[in-house]
C-alpha positions as a printed Julia matrix, in Angstrom:
164×3 Matrix{Float64}:
 23.6   144.01  -31.48
 21.59  140.93  -31.59
 23.21  138.09  -34.22
 22.0   135.06  -34.63
 24.56  132.28  -33.88
 24.47  130.34  -36.72
 25.24  133.02  -39.18
 28.41  134.29  -37.17
 31.01  132.1   -39.0
 29.63  132.61  -42.49
 29.72  136.27  -41.48
 32.84  136.57  -40.25
 34.67  134.32  -42.92
 32.99  136.9   -45.47
 34.68  139.98  -43.75
 38.24  138.89  -41.93
 40.44  136.89  -43.12
 41.87  136.12  -39.7
 41.81  132.17  -38.04
 38.95  131.23  -36.66
 38.85  128.62  -33.76
 35.96  127.23  -31.84
 36.25  125.2   -28.29
 34.14  123.8   -26.27
 30.47  121.88  -27.19
 28.09  123.99  -25.28
 28.49  128.18  -25.09
 31.77  128.08  -27.21
 34.64  130.19  -27.21
 34.99  131.32  -30.73
 38.53  133.0   -31.57
 39.31  135.49  -34.4
 42.89  136.23  -34.02
 43.92  137.09  -30.94
 39.94  138.01  -29.57
 37.92  135.55  -27.63
 34.07  135.5   -27.84
 31.72  133.64  -25.88
 28.41  132.68  -27.58
 25.79  131.35  -25.66
 24.35  131.85  -22.32
 22.58  129.42  -19.91
 19.47  131.05  -20.96
 20.33  130.62  -24.8
 22.58  128.37  -25.06
 24.68  127.72  -28.57
 25.89  124.23  -29.06
 29.29  123.69  -31.35
 27.89  121.16  -33.49
 24.8   123.72  -34.98
 27.39  126.4   -35.5
 29.55  124.01  -37.65
 26.75  122.75  -39.39
 25.63  126.66  -40.55
 29.3   127.46  -41.86
 28.92  124.06  -43.53
 25.78  124.76  -45.19
 26.85  128.15  -46.14
 30.36  126.57  -47.9
 28.01  123.96  -49.63
 25.69  126.74  -50.72
 28.13  129.36  -51.76
 31.32  127.7   -52.87
 31.69  127.9   -56.52
 33.85  124.98  -56.4
 31.59  122.37  -55.21
 28.32  121.6   -57.7
 25.79  124.23  -57.38
 22.93  124.54  -56.28
 22.73  122.43  -53.59
 20.34  122.63  -50.97
 21.16  121.12  -47.28
 18.61  120.74  -44.71
 20.64  120.57  -41.37
 19.67  118.12  -38.28
 20.08  119.72  -35.18
 22.68  118.87  -32.7
 19.81  118.51  -29.95
 17.67  116.02  -31.48
 17.87  112.8   -29.77
 19.45  109.98  -31.84
 17.95  106.55  -31.88
 20.08  103.81  -30.04
 20.2   101.74  -33.06
 21.14  104.74  -35.21
 24.4   103.75  -37.95
 27.28  104.46  -36.59
 30.81  104.97  -38.46
 34.11  104.41  -37.24
 35.99  107.5   -37.97
 40.02  108.48  -37.07
 40.81  111.06  -34.6
 39.96  111.62  -30.77
 36.72  111.27  -29.21
 35.39  115.27  -28.81
 36.82  115.92  -32.3
 33.63  117.16  -34.62
 32.53  115.5   -38.0
 29.9   116.35  -40.52
 28.07  113.31  -42.61
 26.28  114.37  -45.72
 23.26  112.18  -46.79
 21.67  111.91  -50.28
 18.5   109.53  -48.72
 15.74  112.24  -49.42
 17.37  113.3   -52.81
 17.54  109.92  -53.97
 13.95  109.07  -52.56
 12.23  112.02  -54.36
 14.23  112.08  -57.45
 16.39  115.25  -56.51
 13.71  117.28  -55.34
 14.72  117.0   -51.54
 17.8   118.46  -49.67
 20.69  116.59  -48.67
 20.94  115.76  -44.95
 23.97  117.31  -43.11
 24.87  115.87  -39.55
 27.33  117.56  -37.23
 28.21  115.3   -34.44
 31.24  114.84  -32.13
 32.95  111.75  -32.18
 31.96  109.02  -29.22
 33.9   106.01  -28.42
 35.49  106.09  -31.93
 32.75  106.5   -33.97
 30.26  108.94  -35.44
 26.43  108.41  -34.78
 24.04  109.49  -37.43
 20.65  108.59  -38.65
 19.51  108.13  -42.03
 16.43  105.83  -43.41
 15.06  103.29  -40.91
 16.93   99.82  -42.21
 19.19  101.45  -45.03
 23.15  101.68  -44.15
 24.09  103.6   -47.08
 27.26  103.4   -48.68
 30.03  105.49  -47.3
 32.24  107.45  -49.77
 35.13  109.63  -49.5
 34.7   112.83  -51.14
 31.34  115.13  -51.78
 31.93  114.91  -55.72
 31.84  111.15  -55.24
 28.07  111.73  -53.47
 27.2   114.12  -55.8
 27.69  111.56  -58.49
 25.76  108.63  -56.36
 22.76  111.01  -56.1
 22.6   111.36  -59.9
 22.28  107.77  -60.33
 19.89  107.67  -57.47
 22.0   105.67  -54.92
 21.82  105.86  -51.41
 25.03  107.05  -50.06
 26.84  109.1   -47.25
 30.1   110.9   -47.33
 31.91  111.64  -43.68
 34.59  114.12  -43.37
 36.28  115.78  -40.26
 35.0   119.81  -39.54
 38.59  120.71  -39.61
 39.31  119.84  -43.16
């Protein structure tokens, strides 16, 4: 049976209440309760950032506790980052994964475009993500604040640990 790796977490969240954990950055190990599964191979690698991003996008689309509907565009973790990209100081330890959502596309096109979602590991105490050339969005503390800023056409971003 073939399962698209980015759909694994949303599917497992739907069919089981067992705890899910991921370890590793590439060709990760997924634990479902006490069962361990290796995702990815040398020929078809699976990146933790991409699996987490897909799970977060599914949550954003389907969680009735969040303002809906929302379209989110995931930026692949394999996309190279500009060395001059924005860097946000984040708490935790290097290797921890964080998600950063930005409303730049939504604001620029008056709500017809998706939010941008970056999932990256913390490196040297910072989270690197790219937005719009020459624009550093104000960082807010919650998705609700980001939604409010989008409604006001103010460019902002929110970052949070993927463990939250």
